[in-house]
Each structure stands twice: as C-alpha cells, then as structure tokens.
BANUKOL-461530 format. One record per atom (N, C-alpha, C): residue in three letters; x negated, y negated, z negated. Coordinates in steps of 0.001 Angstrom, whole numbers, plus 500000, padded with zeros to 6 digits. Example, Ala and Ser with C-alpha at 12.3 -4.5 7.8 and 13.67 -1.06 7.14 Angstrom:
<pts>
ALA486810505690492200ALA487700504500492200ALA486800503300492200SER487150502250492920SER486330501060492860SER487100499970492130
</pts>
This chain:
<pts>
UNK374772890308488378UNK374978891091487264UNK376462891404487156UNK376692892650486943UNK378030893110486917UNK378581892946485494UNK379778892377485493UNK380378892168484162UNK381553893220483953UNK381678893572482761UNK382679894531482426UNK383848893818481895UNK385042894230482250UNK386290893544481781UNK386672894093480335UNK386079895111479967UNK386347895620478634UNK387548896636478585UNK388126896978479708UNK389217897920479716UNK388740899197480406UNK389012900318479813UNK388591901579480442UNK389377901791481712UNK388788902515482599UNK389402902897483877UNK390651903705483712UNK390733904593482736UNK391890905465482502UNK393158904677482286UNK393141903557481648UNK394296902726481386UNK394781901986482609UNK393925901765483514UNK394311901080484749UNK395193901932485611UNK395114903263485506UNK395962904162486321UNK397313904287485747UNK397505904156484425UNK398796904334483805UNK399909903389484360UNK399677902117484531UNK400729901276485082UNK401132901689486475UNK400257902159487264UNK400602902636488630UNK401526903821488570UNK401280904740487617UNK402134905955487522UNK403492905581487016UNK403560904541486092UNK404799904048485563UNK405643903369486607UNK405019902675487487UNK405781901946488543UNK406344902918489616UNK405615904001489899UNK405982904883490958UNK406815906089490519UNK406788906429489244UNK407462907680488828UNK407991907534487411UNK408475908619486863UNK409053908653485522UNK407918908881484548UNK407857908030483512UNK406839908252482470UNK407308909308481546UNK406368909903480859UNK406691910949479922UNK407662910487478867UNK407510909351478344UNK408414908760477321UNK409840908656477885UNK409990908244479116UNK411363908159479713UNK411977909535479836UNK411212910505480181UNK411695911880480301UNK412158912372478922UNK411432912112477835UNK411773912551476495UNK413061911868476104UNK413231910565476376UNK414445909830476041UNK415641910414476751UNK415508910702478038UNK416577911279478841UNK417000912642478273UNK416000913449477967UNK416304914789477436UNK416966914721476077UNK416536913751475210UNK417158913627473879UNK418589913178473992UNK418888912204474883UNK420244911721475042UNK421127912849475639UNK420625913571476591UNK421350914691477165UNK421663915750476147UNK420688916100475310UNK420965917084474270UNK421976916618473260UNK421976915336472932UNK422939914792472033UNK424347914778472649UNK424453914485473947UNK425727914543474615UNK426288915931474663UNK425455916884474967UNK425904918327475009UNK426400918705473624UNK425635918372472579UNK425993918699471254UNK427327918052470821UNK427557916785471247UNK428741916047470950UNK429948916753471580UNK429807917150472872UNK430905917814473590UNK431208919159472933UNK430160919887472574UNK430284921232471933UNK431046921058470565UNK430829919896469881UNK431497919683468616UNK432990919278468850UNK433240918494469906UNK434571917920470141UNK435542918952470680UNK435092919913471484UNK435972920862472147UNK436758921657471057UNK436160922272470073UNK436977922958469065UNK437871922028468271UNK437366920833468016UNK438168919875467290UNK439431919483468002UNK439326919184469289UNK440487918797470063UNK441406920012470332UNK440850921186470590UNK441657922352470841UNK442480922802469638UNK441971922570468445UNK442757922983467245UNK443909922042467067UNK443967920890467672UNK445082919953467549UNK446188920292468558UNK445933921173469486UNK446958921559470482UNK447994922433469796UNK449261922315470258UNK450314923128469641UNK450082924660469891UNK450419925409468913UNK450263926882469037UNK451311927466469928UNK451101928734470297UNK452007929380471279UNK453434929449470757UNK453604929739469459UNK454947929788468955UNK455665928449468976UNK454923927367468748UNK455501926043468834UNK455917925729470242UNK455022926044471199UNK455323925847472592UNK456545926641473063UNK456728927841472534UNK457837928676472892UNK459155928057472405UNK459127927339471289UNK460294926712470755UNK460581925328471322UNK459704924832472138UNK459837923447472682UNK460950923385473742UNK461340924521474323UNK462408924509475241UNK463315925727474937UNK464555925597475350UNK465487926689475216UNK466290926827476499UNK466300928022477042UNK467050928231478289UNK468325928990477918UNK469442928466478458UNK470765929080478164UNK471487929469479429UNK472157930680479374UNK472999931050480504UNK474426930629480053UNK474969929796480839UNK476319929220480499UNK477424929763481397UNK477127930822482142UNK478116931405483040UNK479309931953482319UNK479161932415481114UNK480260933099480351UNK481128932163479555UNK480781930840479577UNK481586929932478750UNK482855929541479574UNK484016929948479037UNK485280929631479694UNK485688928171479382UNK486510927530480219UNK486990926248479958UNK487700926212478635UNK487379925170477753UNK487917925038476442UNK487090925793475347UNK486076926508475778UNK485285927292474915UNK483889926565474677UNK483252926839473560UNK481929926330473272UNK481050927417472727UNK479744927270472835UNK478822928185472212UNK477839927456471387UNK477243928130470421UNK476199927587469614UNK474904928175470000UNK473844927448470123UNK472507927934470391UNK471559927225469381UNK470278927602469560UNK469267926987468692UNK468194926393469553UNK467897925094469262UNK466817924387469932UNK465986923668468883UNK464694924008468809UNK463769923466467827UNK464300923604466419UNK464788924775466116UNK465342925183464812UNK466555924386464386UNK467273923780465340UNK468514923051465078UNK469585923544465998UNK470870923490465503UNK471917923977466367UNK472185923069467536UNK472623923674468676UNK473030922960469886UNK474414923559470232UNK475327922595470592UNK476670922945471084UNK476741922735472582UNK477209923723473271UNK477523923597474742UNK478954923968474932UNK479717922959475392UNK481170923071475491UNK481545922929476978UNK482384923803477441UNK482962923714478778UNK484320923066478661UNK484433921817478913UNK485644920991478738UNK486750921427479693UNK487979921403479216UNK489104921573480101UNK489427920264480758UNK490232920255481784UNK490611918992482479UNK491353918110481525UNK492149918667480603UNK492886917893479600UNK491909917209478655UNK490827917896478186UNK489822917295477311UNK489079916203478035UNK488769916402479324UNK488103915384480118UNK488956914140480243UNK490236914355480538UNK491202913246480647UNK491298912483479363UNK491425913173478247UNK491479912577476911UNK490291911694476627UNK489045912207476960UNK487832911441476756UNK487771910266477618UNK488151910344478891UNK488144909207479754UNK489214908148479485UNK490290908506478723UNK491410907614478451UNK491028906747477278UNK490025906979476526UNK489692906268475328UNK488924904919475801UNK489518903769475347UNK488798902517475693UNK487476902409474946UNK486445901996475655UNK485108901895475030UNK485094900866473900UNK485958899902473980UNK486004898843472980UNK486344899295471566UNK486983900460471467UNK487343900944470124UNK486336901954469545UNK485327902267470336UNK484324903206469912UNK483188902517469102UNK482776903182468059UNK481670902687467232UNK480342902737468043UNK480180903752468808UNK478985904000469598UNK479474904227471087UNK479759903135471804UNK480445903260473105UNK479602903976474166UNK480100905081474641UNK479550905780475796UNK480685906522476500UNK480581906523477845UNK481572907265478577UNK481161908738478611UNK482114909572478999UNK481809911008479151UNK480795911201480269UNK480859910423481297UNK479895910507482411UNK478461910235481917UNK478296909335480991UNK476977908996480450UNK476421910137479574UNK477317910960479065UNK476932912034478154UNK476776913356478838UNK477084913429480112UNK476967914687480863UNK476147914456482115UNK475878915512482867UNK475069915414484093UNK476012915302485281UNK475506914579486307UNK476283914387487519UNK476629915739488084UNK477904915868488500UNK478332917181489099UNK478722918194488071UNK478440917949486783UNK478763918863485692UNK479441918135484555UNK480382917289484844UNK481017916484483843UNK481886917337482881UNK482114918618483237UNK482887919442482321UNK481976920149481290UNK480662920079481384UNK479716920753480469UNK479078919690479605UNK479430919781478304UNK478882918812477346UNK477871919535476468UNK476604919018476435UNK475560919599475622UNK475176918570474558UNK475305918948473286UNK474991918037472186UNK474253918797471142UNK473488918098470345UNK472878918678469159UNK474003918863468136UNK473975919995467403UNK475032920308466411UNK474648919820465048UNK474272918541464984UNK473850917908463758UNK474571916602463575UNK475367916439462558UNK476101915203462245UNK475119914066462046UNK475392912930462643UNK474476911810462587UNK474583911093461277UNK475393911542460347UNK475538910897459008UNK474394911419458109UNK474508912670457733UNK473480913228456821UNK472910914571457312UNK473212914944458495UNK472574916135459088UNK473299917474458852UNK474555917405458420UNK475323918658458264UNK475631919164459683UNK476079920417459725UNK476528921060460991UNK478046920914461126UNK478557920186462102UNK479964920024462285UNK480639921342462675UNK481911921409462444UNK482716922577462907UNK483392922176464238UNK483816923202464951UNK484527922972466202UNK483941923730467375UNK482787924321467260UNK482154925061468334UNK482670926489468423UNK482902927043467281UNK483356928470467273UNK484931928516467333UNK485403929591467839UNK486840929751467970UNK487504929763466590UNK488599928984466411UNK489332928917465219UNK488810927902464225UNK487698927231464485UNK487189926227463546UNK487917924929463691UNK487953924126462592UNK488568922831462617UNK487855921930463576UNK488592921381464525UNK487985920438465487UNK488255918989465137UNK488933918734464023UNK489224917360463642UNK490415916843464366UNK490806915626463971UNK491965915076464561UNK491858914528465997UNK490606914564466539UNK490374914061467923UNK489989915213468801UNK490083916462468310UNK489860917640469163UNK488434917946469551UNK487468917344468942UNK486085917633469323UNK485379918421468232UNK484785917699467297UNK484048918329466162UNK484426917602464872UNK484353918373463751UNK484643917834462479UNK483512918218461514UNK482972917204460808UNK481958917453459848UNK482573917659458473UNK482447918828457900UNK483101919130456612UNK482413918425455458UNK481199917963455552UNK480481917364454464UNK481091916054453989UNK481386915139454916UNK481873913849454604UNK483044913366455488UNK483562914271456326UNK484753913927457064UNK484606913211458364UNK483415913200458955UNK483282912494460237UNK483985913393461316UNK484755912627462182UNK485489913258463301UNK484962912777464598UNK484724913703465509UNK484210913428466877UNK485250913827467855UNK485356913085468995UNK486350913469470040UNK485809914487470971UNK486510914758472044UNK486169915805472970UNK484810915517473714UNK484419914286473680UNK483062913945474300UNK482012913847473191UNK482320914369472019UNK481404914323470868UNK481005912923470461UNK481894911989470658UNK481693910555470211UNK482348910383468822UNK481681909624467984UNK482166909404466617UNK483456908559466699UNK484510909025465992UNK485772908281466014UNK486229907876464634UNK485798908627463608UNK486253908422462265UNK485261908933461269UNK485051908310460143UNK484173908838459107UNK482879908022459057UNK481980908451458193UNK480776907668457924UNK479625907781458948UNK479719908741459871UNK478605908896460878UNK478454907631461701UNK477243907118461847UNK477015905886462550UNK477009906006464068UNK476756907231464608UNK476648907288466038UNK477166908636466536UNK477279908811467832UNK477748910022468478UNK476788911153468227UNK477235912379468477UNK476344913524468425UNK475320913341469519UNK474060913641469233UNK472940913367470139UNK472987914380471345UNK472831913820472533UNK472690914666473708UNK471169914843473940UNK470660916105473855UNK469248916334474043UNK468887916212475532UNK467622916112475771UNK467148916170477169UNK467335917584477701UNK468048917685478805UNK468281919023479411UNK468443918845480915UNK468315919942481600UNK468551919956483032UNK469103921269483506UNK469796921283484592UNK470327922463485195UNK469216923067486107UNK468824924325485703UNK467814924979486539UNK468538925750487683UNK469761926213487424UNK470674926746488379UNK472069926279488018UNK473101926612488782UNK474441926248488406UNK474950926857487124UNK474335927974486663UNK474792928604485514UNK473711928696484382UNK472622928003484543UNK471545927987483570UNK471061926566483256UNK470925926269481960UNK470320925022481577UNK469123925180480800UNK468185924265480912UNK466936924224480153UNK466920923053479263UNK466978923251477966UNK466979922146477015UNK465551921915476603UNK465155920680476573UNK463858920324476176UNK462957919871477290
</pts>
C-alpha cells in the first residue's frame, strides 16, 4: 500500500529552483535596493553640487599680477579675496636694512628670506591688513608715510613695520601676513 507523505508535489520542486537559481523574492529585494540606491544618488547630487563654490567665488580665489612694471623701491596695491595686497620691489638698501636687524629684537622673528621666494628676495608680497585690528597700513603708494622703519605704518593705532613688513613698534602682535603665492613667470605671480 502506498502511503502519502502529505506534501503536494508542487512544493517539492520549489527548493530545487531556489538552490539552482534566483527566487522571485530575491529578485524583488535586489530591485528594491537598487531603486533606493538610485533614488539616494539622485537626491544627493543636487545637494552636494549646491555646496560647491560659485563661479564668482572661484574667480576671486586667485589673483594674477604682472609685476614687470614695479621699479626698485616701488610698491603696488592689488586685491586678493576682497582684501588689499602689497607687492614691493625692495632696493638693495632696503634688503640690507632688513637683513641687518637681529632676530632677537623682533616680536615675530622672521628673516627676509623666509618672507620671500628663493631667487626673488627683492619682491615682498604681503596682505595689506594690519595684524592688530585690520586697518590698511600706509606705505605702498608713493608719498605715503612708511613709518620710522621704512616699511609700512598703520594710521589707526600706530603700528610700524620695517622694509620686510615685520612688526617693529605698536600694538600689532605679528608681521604682515605673506599669502600663498607662486611665480608663474619671472614677471607674473599668482596669489592663492
């Protein structure tokens, strides 16, 4: 007498299909996860791209200057990130004066060589912002007061900087800041 196990034959085939191939439930799970991933990426792309700087901000992130017309002893003012920048072509006398100052008497000790680029020790590039309270020092334009050390003078509170733009007198705590810059040619610098 034949006995029945009580399970229909249709169910006996299902485990074989599951062992050898992808079940329908697995396919639905994969499709749902994939759709969620694509939706997540589609949501993140505009979110991340709106955080990128705009074209006008990128344009102001660097400043290129032609320095070929700056005569020895002369300085120019430029703008970098909406702040003034001073570029001075030092004379040999100004270089000698800066190098003669003992570092031990400086509030913020730096040599002129540390503040300029190799091979261009006569070209000093600094931000034109006093390190005390952010005023714009005098001394870059012709005829302006350069202070008692021949560099820059801040009219707001009397800080005096020497020919290497190092603080020598007054309330400013540190030297004028030298921004990141590089020479792209012998007569062109790129600030930023």
